[in-house]
N, C-alpha and C positions, 0 to 999 in steps of 0.2 A: 905286686898279690892285687893293692888297691888300682882303682882307676881317678882319673883327675877329677870325675865329677861324682867321687864320693865323698860323703860326709857322715859321722855319728849325731844321734839325735838322741839327745836326753828328756825323756818323757816324765813329769810327775805331777803330781797334786795339784799344787799351787796355793796360795794363802795369802791374805792379805798385807799391806806394806804400813798401814796406816786407818785407823779407825774409821773413816768412810766408806772403806772398803768392806769393813766385817760383811756388814749386811748383805750386799749385792754378793760377797763372792759364797755365804753361805744359804742363799738362796741358788745359786746356779750350782753347788754342792748335793743341793736335796731337791731341785727341780724331779718332778715326777714320782719323787716319792712320797710314803704317808707315813712323813714325820710329824708328829705337831708342831702347829709354830712354838708350842712351849719351850718344846726340846730343843728348837732353833735358838730361841733368846736367852737359855741356858748356855748354850755352846755360845753364843756371841761373849756372853761376859767373861768365861775363859781368854776368849782375846784379850777383852779389854783390860783384863789384868795385868796384862804385858804391853798396855799402852797402843792396842787394836793392830799389836805386829806381830805376823807371825815368825818363828826363828825359819821355816823350810826355805826361803829363797834367798838368804844367806849363806844357808848351808849348801843349796844346791849351787850356789854361784861359788863356792871353794870347791866343790866337788870339781866342775869346770875348768877353775884354774887348775887347780892339781892335773885333771887329766890331760889339758893341753899342754901342759909341764909335760909329760910322761909322751906323750906324742910327739913332740918337738924333740926328747932328745933319743929316744926308742923307734918311731915310728908305729904305725904307716901316717904318711902326712895327710890328715885326714884335717877337714872343717870339724868345727864342732857348732853345733847348735842349740835350742833349747827353747821348749815346747809344755804347757803346763795344759790339762782337763780343765782345772776350773777359774784360772784366775792368768793374769798378764807375766810372762809372755804366754798369749793363747797359743795352743796349737796349729789351727788355721794363720795365723798372721803367721807364727813361726816357719809353715809348711810353703808359704805364700814368698815368706824372705828366700830362700833354699830356695823355690822357682825361678825367682830373679836371678839368683846368683849362679843359676845354671847347675844346682847340684840335680841327678837325676839317680841318683842311690843313696837312699839314707840307712844304716845301722842305727834301729831304734831300742836304748836302753831303757828299759821304765822302772823306777825305783820302788819294784814290790820284788822281794825274793822267790814269792810262791805264786802259784796260781791258783785263783780263784776266778769267779764271773768280775768281781770291782778290784781286783789287782791283777788279771789277766785280761780275759776275753774287754772288757768294757773299754780298754783301753785299745785294744784292736780295733773294736768299734768307735772309738775317737778319732783316730787314724785315718781310717777309713770315709768319715764325714769330712775331715778335712780336706785329705785329699780330692775328695768331689767337690768340695766349695773350690779348689783351687782351679779343680779343670783339668784339662788335658798336659799340662805344663809340670803338673805335680811330680816331686820326684818318687820312684819306686821306695817302700819303706819295708824292711827285713826287720822282724822283732827278732831281738837276741833274746836265749831261751833263760825261762830261772833259776837262780842260783842259788838255792837253799841248803845245795850240798858241796859247792864248788870249794873249794882249800879258802879263796880268795876273800871270800866272805868270814867259812870255820875259823880259819886260823885267827886273823884280826879281832873274832868277836872273842875265842876263847884268850886270848889276850886281855881282852878289857874287864871278862869275868875275875882272871886271876888278880888284875889289879884292884878289883874291888875287893875279892876275899882278902887281902895282902893290908886293907884298910880297917879289919879287925884286928884288937890285936889277939896277938898268937894264942895266947890262953882260952880262948873262947873260937877260934878263927875252925876249927871241924865241927861244933855244933852248931855254924850257922848254915841254916836252910838255904841252901842255890832255887830262886823262884826264877822261870823263865815267864815274861809274858808275852801275848801275841794280840794284836787285834779281833775281838768280835766279829763274828758272822752272823746273820742269819743259819740256823741249822741247815734249813731247804738248801742254803747256798755252800755250805759243804759237803752236803750230799753228791752235789753232779762237779766236784772237783777232788782234785789229792792235797787240799789245803792241810786239812787236819795232818794227815801222815807225812806229809812233807814238814809243816813244822815240829810235827814229832824228830824226826830224823835230824833237822838243822841241831835241835835241843839236846840228842843223843849224842852227834856229833862234837858237839862242843864242850859239854859235860866231859865226856872222853878226854878230850883234848886238853883239857882246863885242869884235869888230875881230880874229878869233884863226880863220881858216875852215880850219885844220887842226887837228885834234883823233882821240882816237881814244874807243872806246865800248868799257868791259869790263862785267863783275856782280860781284854781290857776295853776301855771304850765306847763299850753298846751302848747304838744310838738309834736304834728302831723302835716300832712300837712295842709299849708293854706286855702286847698280848700273842707278839711273834717270839717264837723259842729261838734264842741263842745260843752260840755254845759259851760253858763255860768249866770252872766254876772262876766270878768276878775274882780280880785281884781283893780288892775291899771285903769280899766277903771270907777271903782264903786268910786273909790278915787276924781278921776277925777271930776264925778258928784257933789259927796259931797262937794268939795270945791266951785264949781260953786253954789251951792244952799247958800251959804255963811251961813247955819242958827249954823255949829256945829264948833268949835275950837280943837276939840280930838276927837279919835277913837279910840276904843278898839279892836284890830284883835287878833282872837280867832283859832288857825288851827286846828280843830275840826276833819279835818278828817287824822291826822297824830298824833303817837302815840309817836315821837321823836323830840328831834331839828336837821334833818339831813340836808342835803346841801339844800333842794326844801324849808325849813325853812329859816335856817341861811343865805340862795342867794334870795331868789324869795321874802320873806316876810322884815326880816332884814334887809337885801342891798338895794334890788330895790324898794320896797314900801316904805320902810322907806325913802329913797333919793327921791321918790316923793313926801313924803308927807314934808319931810323939804322945797321942791320946791314950794307946796301949802301952805303953812303955818299950816298943822296940827299938833299935836300934836301925833304921832300913839305912844300908849301903847301895847305891845304886850304880849298875854297872854301863859305862858309854857305849852309846852303839859306836857303827864301826865311820860313819862320817868319813871323811878323807883320808882314810887309814891308807899310807902308800901300796900297802898289800892290797886294796881294795880296789882301788886306783887301777891298777895294776890289772886287776880279773877283769875289770872294765876293758883294758885294751884286748887280754886274751881272748874274752869271749866275741872281740869282732873277728880276730883272725881265725877263728873255728868257723864262721859262719861264713868267710870269705871264700875256705877252704873246703865248704862245705856246697853238695846243689843249692842254685837256687832254691828260696822261699822261706816262710817264716820257720822257726824253732817249733812253734806252735801248730799242732794239726786244726783243720778247720773246726771241727764239734769240738774243741777243747774247750772246757770250763764254761758250759752253759749259763744262763739263769735260769733259777728255780721256775718252774711251771707259773706261767699266770703275773709274774714281776711285771710291774709296770717299766716302764722304757721311757727314757728321757726323750 
């Protein structure tokens, strides 16, 4: 089914590996966006809290190693590459390396389960710019579909939720609220995509498979202007309300909006939310993300085979996930 000049391209957000990379990385992320410099400096402190190194790069390396192992054992025989939007290895450099290696068609797996401008369309724009920079020798790039409802995402996420629930004493487990978190985005951006219904469907599927049909969805990691409406409620706001209600001593937080335990999980949840829970007297148990779970890795292979069997072209229509009207472009 595959050709000798096919490859898989893992496309991710990127992150710094050392303190001196933090500010250049954030400047790349925020270029063209109306985010106050004070907010950028605040986010920089999140990275410095962990020695200036984001966990995302090592997590992507682990995912790449696991994918290569699956392909070696089960096929197809595809080379695997990695390119980031905001930091090294940058997409343009990776696109050039693929062209030099004779790759003519690449199936792009974007590390975002949901459709939105920032999670889908912007990556397509990044890929197009990288191809344009490389020129006529750049490979064709076919983006794989979003996977919010794929069993390869739902099943391991439900397994992570059950494992988190099992960490609560049995006599209190049934009373512990299950709270899913996803990355907040501007309301105007949510209105141009199916981000919210897709996140809601993933929550429903995971909760049902985990045997916990009652749950809440909240949002985290808002980064925009204070005057701009973003999706809510925020996780910290929710936790304060939960403690004020006085009916729960435990809470299970499941970051369903993320596929790996990167900075917005280890700082916003494991550091900030956990500290608040300690102050409020709540026992917070955080579910792991899917990471390099074997079922999730096999899902990537399945998505590639699915696209190979389909007609040429992206899984995303040309008009999917447009940016909000008037939104500045990088």
